[in-house]
N, C-alpha and C positions, 0 to 999 in steps of 0.2 A: 621553448619556454615562453611563458607569458609574463611580461614585465610591466610594472606600474612605475612610471618615471616622473620625477619632478625636476625642474631646472632645465628643461630642454631649450629654453630661450636664452640660456646663459652662455658661458664661455667654454666650459669643459664638457658638459653633458652631451651636446650635439656630436662631439667627436667620439665619445663613448658609444653613442648610438650607431654612428658609422661603423665602428669596429664590431659591435655586436651583430650588425647585419651580416658582416663577412664571416664571423666566427660561429654564429648560431643559425643554422639553416632553417630552423623551425621557429625563429623568434617572432613574437607578436607584441606590439607595444600599446600601452594605454598611457597617454601623455597628459599630465595634469597641467593645465594652463589657465591663466586668468587674463581678462582684458587689461590693457595698459592705460596709462594716464592720457595717452594721445587719442584714445577712442578706438583703438584697434581691437577687434574681437579675437576670440581664440583661433578661428580659422585663418584670419589674416596673419596673426603672429606665427602660426605653424607654417603657413606658406612661405613666410620670410625665412624661417629656419631652413625649410626644405631647399629653398633657392640658394642658400649660403653654403650648403654641404658640399664637401670636396669629393663627390662621388659621381659616377656616370648617371646619365638620365634614366637608364633602365633600373638602377638601384634606387633612385629617387622615387620612381613609379612604384617599385616594390615596397618601399617604406610607406608610401601613402596608402597602398592597398592593405598593408599589414599593421595598421595602426588605427586607434580610435582616440578622439580628443575628449578630455574630461574637464569640464569647466568647474573651477573651484573658487571658493571664497573662504579663506582660512578662519575668518571670524564667525562663521556660521556653523551650526551643528553638522557633523560629518563633513566638514570642509565645504559645505554648501553643495555637495554633489547630489545630483538627482537620485532619488531613492532606488529606482530600478538599476541605474548605473552602479550605485554603491553595492547593491546586492550582486551584480555581475562581477565586480572586482573581487568581492569576498569568495565567489564561487570559482573564479578562473585564475587569479594571480598566483604565480609561483615565486616571484622575486620582486622586491621593491628596491629601487635606487632613489634615495632622497638626496638630490643634489642642489635643490633650490635654497637660496639664502639671500638676505640683504647684506651685501658686503661693503656698504658705505661706512665710513669711519666717523661721521659727524652727526649721527642720528641720536635722538633721545632714547634712553633705555626703554621707556614704555612703548615707543613706536617700533623699535627694531626687535623687541621681544616677541612681537606677534609673528614676524617672519621667521625668526631663528629658533625660538623656543616653543611657542604655541603650535606652530606648524609641525615641528618634530613630534610633539606629543600627539597631535592628531594623526600623523602618519603611523606612529606606533600603535595607536588605537585600532587603525585599520589592519595593521600587521597582526595584532593580537586576535582579531576576529577571523582573519584568514587562517592563522595557526590553529585555532580551535576547530574550525570547520574541517580542515585537513586531518586533524587528529581523529575526529569522529568518523571521517570517511576512510581512515586507514592509509592516507596518502603521506608522502614524504613531507617533512616540515618545510615551511617557507624560510627564506633568508632576507633580512633587511640589510642593505648596504647604505651606509651614511657617509657623506663627504663632509668631514669636519675641517680643521685646519691645525697645523702645527702651532700657530700663534694663539690657540686657545689656552696655552700654558702661561701666557702673560709674561710678566717681568721675572726673569731668572738670571741670577748672577753666575750660575754654573751651567755647564752643558745641559740642555733640556732632555730629560731622560725618556727612555722607552719603558714606561712603568706599568703597562697593561698587565693585569686588570685594575691596578690602582690608578689614581689620577689626583695629583696634588698641584693644581695651578697656583701661580703667583698672582700678584695684583694685576688686574687686566689693564692692557694698554689703552683700551677704548671700549665702547659699548658693543662693538662687533665681537671682539675677543671675549667679552664677558658673557654674551648670550650664546656664543658657540661653546664656551666652557660649560654653561648650564645645560645645554642640549646634550653634550657628550656625557656629563654626569648622570643625566636622566637615563640615557640608554645603558650606561654601565650598571646602574642600579638594576635594570631589568635583566641584564645578563646574570648578575649575581643572584637575583631572587628566583628567576625562572629558567636559567640556563638557555636563554633565547639564542637563536642563530642570528647574531648581529655582527657585521664586519664594519669597522670604523676606519676610514681612510683619512690620513693627516697630511695633505700636501702643504708645502711651504709657499713661497711666492711662485705663482704660475706664470711663466713667460710665454713667448710665442712658440710656434712650431719649430722643432729642430730641423725639419725638412725644408720649410719655406721661409721661416722667420716671421710669419704673419700671426696676428692675434685678432680676436674679435673685439677685445676691450683694451684700449690703450690707457692703462692707469698705473699707479704705483711707480715702479722704476722707469716706466716709459715717460711719465710726467716729469721726472727729474731730468731725464735725457732731453726732453723737449725744452724745458726751461733753460737748460744749459745752452742748447742750440740757439735759442732766441735771445740769449744774453740777459735773462731775467733771474739768474742764479749766480750772483757774483761770489758768494761764499758757500762753502760746504764744510762738513766736519767728518771726523772718523774715517780717515783715508785707509786705515788698516782693517776696517770691518769687512767681512765677507758675506754679502747678502746671499741668502740661500734661495736660488732661483732654479726652477725645474721647468722643462718644456712641456707644453700642454699635450703634445702628441704622446709623450712618454707616460704622463699621468693617465691619459685615457687608455693607453695600451695595457698598463698594469691593471687598472680597474676592470676593463672589459675582459681581460684574461681570467682574473679571479672569478668574475661572474659567469663567463661562458664555460670554463673548465669545471666548475661546480665541485671543487674538491676542498676548498677552504671556507668554512662557514661561521667561524667565531674568532674574534680577535681584533687587533689594531695593526695597521700597516702605515708607517710613516713614509711619505714620498718626498725625499730630501736629497740634496746634492752632498750633504755631509761635510767632510773636510776637504772637498775638492772644489770649493767655491773660490772665486777670484776676489782680491781686495778691491775696494772702491777706487783707490788711486789708479790701479792698473786698468780697470774698466773705463775710467775717465780718460786716461792718456790714449788708449786705443780708440775710444769714441771720438775724442777731439781730433785725432789724426784723420779718422775716416770722414767725419762731417766736414772738415775744412777741405779735404781733397775731393769730396763728392757733392758739395753744396749746390743745389739746383738754382740758387739765387745769385746771379752775377754781382760781384762787389760786396756781398754780404760778409761782414766781419763778425766772427764768433769770438767774443772775449774769453780769456782764460778764467777758470774758476780758481779761487784761492782757498786752500784748506786751512782752516783756523781752529783754535781750541773750541771745545764744546761750549764753554761758558760764553765765549765771544759770539759764537754762532747763534745761540739761543737769545742772547742779549739783543743782537741785531734784529732777530725776528720779532721780539717784543717791542722794540722801538718802532719798527715799521708798522706794526698793528696800531700802536698808540698814535703814530703820525697820521695814518690814513683815517683813523676814527676822528681825530681832531680836525683834520681838513674837511671831512664830511660834515662835521658838526657846524663848522663855520660857513662852508659854501653850499651845503646841501646838494652837492654834485654826486649823482648816483655812482659815478665811476669810482670814487674813493670808497664808497660803501662796498662795492663789488670787489675792489682790490683787497680790502680787509677780509672779506668773506673768503676770497681766494687763498689768502695766507692761512686762515683758520683751517680750511680744507687741506692745504698742504701739510699742516702740522700733523694731520692724521697719519701721514706716511713716515714721520720721523722714527717711530719705534722700529720700523722695518728696515730703515737705512742707517740711522745714527746709533742705534743700540746694537751691541755685539751679541746677537742671539746665535748660539751654536746648538745644532740639533744632532743628537745621537741617532744613528740609523743602521747600526750593524745587525740588530735583530730583524729589522724589517727587510734588509737586503737578503738575509738568509731565507726569509719567507718568499720574497719575490723570486729568488733563484729556484726555490722548490716548487712553487705553485704557478709560475708564469713562464713565458718564453722571453721575458725581458731581462736585460742586464742592468747595470747601474745607469742612473740618469745621464744623458749626454751633457757634457759641460758646456756652459755658455762661451767660455773663452778657450783659447788654444792652451793645451797642456804640453809642456816640453820636458824632456829628460835632462839629466845633469849636463849632457853635452850640448844642450840647446836645440836638439832635434824635436820637431813636432811629433808627439805620439797620439794626440787627439786634437782634431782640427777645431772643434767648437762651431757654434752657429751665431756668434755675436754679429758678424758682418751681415749675415742674412737678416737678422733682427733690425739692424740699423738701415739696411737697404729698404726694408718694408716700411719703416717710419717715413723715409723720404718719398717712397712711391705713393703712399697713402696720405701724406701730410698728417701723420699720427692719427690715422683714422678719421680725418676731416677736421681735426682740431686746429691745424695750422693752414693758413691761406698763403701760399708762396707768392701769389701775384700781389697781394696787399703788402707783403714783406718787401718785395722788390720796389714798391712805390714808397716805401718808408712809412706805411700806415701800420696801425695795430694789426698784428698778424693772426692772433687767435680770435675765434668767434666771440668769446666773452671771457672775462677772468674766471667766472665760475666753470665754464667749459674747460678752460685750460687746467684748472686744478681739480676738476670733478672726479668722482669715483662712481662705480657702477653698481647696479642691482641686477641680479640674475634670477 
């Protein structure tokens, strides 16, 4: 199969590509890449991805041989793709995986719309041209696979339904959720109008690998864990909430199976832990015990976090923002401006941690069991039976070990922490989110 893939510089898509290399012996890849803000070109970015892959050198060489890089600019006609290359894509592509997105929670709507909505529309336009050419040639229809998010449903007071082909999102939590909802609605309209072969994947919070605990991007719940370790999160709320966290390798395994087996071509699959998630209170207690026992910084004291009512928690956040803004106004010290910015960025995580979002996943699990070799998502925490015996080990300790081994992906400097200095590279880095 010939694949056109976006998002290969992100967190999930590279692992999907690893899996497709193993599962599809005839795979050939066209990777859509753009230069980054640091001045790295598409070849440099792809080389960095290739280096990071958890596969043998022979497989890396095979991937390099069986791929072409496609430079894109979403804001230009046909995504800025060279006309000859665009024609080649129309002639050769069998399947499209659209996994690229701006996943930052603090972006303006007009800015993030380009990456999350306009990009999806342009991808569909390419898909439509491929479909028409294959129809004229009498070839099988192409399939478009789109990585959405369970959080496109926004604010829901009841369990979030599996309502495909319907979609009735609530008020969005942020512009990320808003634009992902718009992109999903656009594709659902195409399914209804043209019966297009489109598969929508809806992962929830994507955590580290269940095998190694590692992740490429330390954001969301990792930032909360980091702030707790650094003693910068004295209060938290919603101890009974169960964050829906799924491991990146399981997400990639499901998606790559669906693509490689080529038996499921239209619908939506939610990638969720469902009712098997652990309460925040339990994750905190296990985490506190682990970090205090394995702290790499001698003498470092990790203060305990107090769980408080929501109104108190959000009042404290508001007071801190006002305080830092006021101090900055008086002193003009950039540190306080950065601290306020950091809190604003952290607020983007609150809907995923402090709001009780419950995801239905029974229909999706039936599809996963039918069309893939995967079972339910591995649980982050240990699951015990009524007698207290461990029936599922979980990978939480692997995740925590990876945070200490890597310093949360380089966000924490343990040497500076040992000297009593500011340990994170910058407040913005400590609270930051990613783009893939």
